[in-house]
N, C-alpha and C positions, 0 to 999 in steps of 0.2 A: 461563551464561557469556556474556560480551560477544560472543564470536564466533558465537553462535547467534542473536543478535538480527536482526530483519528489516532490510533495507536502509533507510538513512535518506534517500537521494537517488535520484531517478529522473527520467525525462523523458516528457512527454506530447506527442502530436500530436492536433490537433483540426481538425474541418471542420464547417461549418454552411451551411445554405441557408435563406433567408428569402424568402417571397413575400408582397406586400402589393398587393391590388387597387387600381386607380386610383380616387381619391376615396373611400377607404374608411379607417375607423379600425381595421379588423381586419387581423391578419397571421397567417401560418402558417409554422412553422419546424420544421426537423429538424436535429439535430446528433449527431456522433459524436466521442467522446473515447477515445483508446487510449493506454495508457502501460506502461512496463516498468521494472523495477529489479532489480539483482542485486549480490551481494557474495560474496567468498570470503576466508576468514581462516584463519590457523594460529596455534598457540601451542605453546610447549614449556617444560618445567620439569624441572630436574634438581637435586635437593637432596642433597648429601653429608652423612653423619653421621660420628660418631667411629668410628674403625676398631676392630674387635673383636680383630684380630690385626695383626702386621706385614704379612701378605700379603693381607688382605681389607678391603673398605670397604663399609659399609652405605650404601644410598642409595635414594632414591625418584625415579621419573621419571614424566613425563606428557607425552604428545604428543597434540594434537587438531587436527582440521581440520573446517571446516564451510563449506558453500555454500548460499546462498539465492537463489531466482529467483522473481520476482513479476510479475504482469501484471493489468491491469484494463481493462474496457471499460465505457463509460457512454453510453447512447443516450437522447436526449430527442426527444419529438414534442410540440409546444406550439401552442396558439392563443392569440394576444394581442390586446388592444384598447388603443389609445392613449387615455390619460386625461389627458394634459397635466400641467402643474405649476401652473396658475392658482390652485389652492387654497392654494399657498404664496406667491403673489405674485411668482413668478419666471418668467422665460422659460425655454424648453427643453421637453422631451418626457419622458414616462414611460409605461410600458405595464404592464398586469397580464396575466400569462400563465398559463395553466393547461393541463395535459396529462398525459402518462404518461412515467415514467422507468424505464429498465431499466439495472441494474448488475450486473456480474459481476466477481469478484475470484478470483484463483487464485494459489497459491504452492506451490513444490516446494523441499524442503530436505533436505540430506544431511549427516549428522554421523558422524564416526568418531574414536575415541580409542584410545590405547594407554597403559595405566598399570600401575604396579606398584611393589613395593619388596621388599627382602630384609632383614628385621629382624635376622637372624643371618647368619653366614657361609655357612650351608648352605640356609636356607629362603628360598623365593621365592614371592611372590603376584603375579599378573598378571591384567589385565582388558582385554577388547578389545570394547567396544560399538560397534555400527554401527546407525544409525537413519535411515530414509528416510520422510519425511512429505509428504503431499499435503493441502492445505487448500483449501477453496473456499466461496464464497457466490454465489448467483444469485437475484436478486429484481426484482420489478416493482411499481409502485404510482403513486398520483396524485402530481402535482408542482404547486407553485404558486410564482410568483416575481413580483417587482416590481422593474423596473430602469428607469433613465432617465439623462438627461444634461442638464447646465446649462452653456451657453456663458459664457465669461469673457473672451475676447479674439477679435478678428477678426469676420468675418461669413460668412454662408452662400455668398455669391457668389464670394469670393476665398479662402475658407478660414477656419476658426475653431478655436479651442481650446475643448475642453469637459471638464468634470469628469463622469466616469461613475461610476455606483454601481448596486448591485443586492443584493437579499436574496432568498433562496430557501429552500424547504422541500419535503421529499418524505417519504412514508411507504411503505417497500418491504416487501412481503410475499414472502418466499422461504425458502430452505433453506440451511443451512450444513452442510458435510460435512468429515470428516477421515478419512483413511486412512493408517495408519502400520505400518511393518514394522520390527521390531527383531531383530537378530542379534547376540547377545553371547556371548563366550567367557570363562569364568573359570577360571584355572588356579592350582593350589597344588602345589608340588613341592620336591624336594630336589636340590641341586646337589652331586653326588658327584665324586670324582676322575676316574673314567673314564666315567661315565654319569649320567643324570638320571632321576628318577622323578616323573611328574606325575599329578595327579588333575584331570580336565577336566570342567567343567560347561558345557553349551550352552543358551542361551535363544534360542528361536525363537518369536516371537508377533506377532500382528497386532491392530491396534485399528481398528475401523470404527464411526463414529458419524454420524448424520444427524438433524437436528432443524429443524422449522419455526420461523421466527423473524419478528418485525416490527422493522425497523431504521429509526429515525428518521434523517433526512438533512438537517440544516440547513447553510446555506452562504451565501456572499456574496463580493462583490468590490468594488474601488475602483480607479479609474485615471484616466488622462488621454488624450484622443483628439485627433489632428489630423485635422480633417474638411474634405473637399472636396466639391463637388457630387456626384461619383460614386465617391468612394473615402474610406477611413478607415484610419488607423494608430493602434493603441491599445496602450498599455502599462499595466501595473497589478499588483495583488496579489490573489490569489483563494484562497479556503478552501472546502473541502468536508469534511464530517464524517459518517461512517457509523458510528453508535453501536452497539456490540455486534455487528458484522457477522461477525466471525471467531471460530471455536472454536479458541483458542490453547492449550487444555489438553492434558495427556498422558494420564494415567489417568482423569481426570475432566474434564467439560466446563467451560470457562472462557472467557467472552466477552471479546474485545478489540475496540477500535475500529480502523477503518481510516480514517485521515485523510490528506487531500491539501491542502497549502497551499504557496504560493510565488508568485514573479513569473511574469507571462505577457506575451506580445506577440502581436498578431494583425493581419492585413491584411484589409480587407473591400473588395470591388469591386462596384459597382452595375451591373447589366445591363439594367435597365429604362429607359423614357423618362421 
């Protein structure tokens, strides 16, 4: 159902610190990225059929509600070296960075439905499933990136505009987990004049799976920065793809990607001399 799908929109907050020794091409950085997303939806369907008698109507009904809450944390520790852009015949800077990336994804979803129909004036079928699911992934692995910028207007002393770009890749070794609890009630009964007779069947079961996986993580960004001697304002578009990170199956394991892409804006302030 559409209402069971994961949230399509979310928000991220990010903080990073970079240290570059004086008169050195090397730099050291650490960054933290945290985001959340949620949605809640409901649906209802009532379908009347032809009446069996003057006094009764056959109908089917369906009511459902679902909520999904997700969060993610991405941490990077990198060492970089300035390699310039002279090889391409342009001014500007670029650096190759290598280090370690840690990523953690979690989601909690709740689904409830009430459905049934009465094919005859007396017979009634009803079903009431409720499912709570927790899914997660946690992994760590080597990361490599190449990023840089090329000025196209202004100058370093009074301010300049630059085109920024970057490509990255990581290989995360971790574990994906799923824990699910299902409580369903199925009823079949007869609607008599003064009382009703029901046969009730209850389903109460849990599913727990854990599996070690290797998750490829390609990514990249492009944007424009307004640079001053000790500050920078950047806007652009970024994408990160975590391939096969989440076990999205129910009775059996089924891998799904966890992808993040969208616009970003950052402010950087220099503290050194």
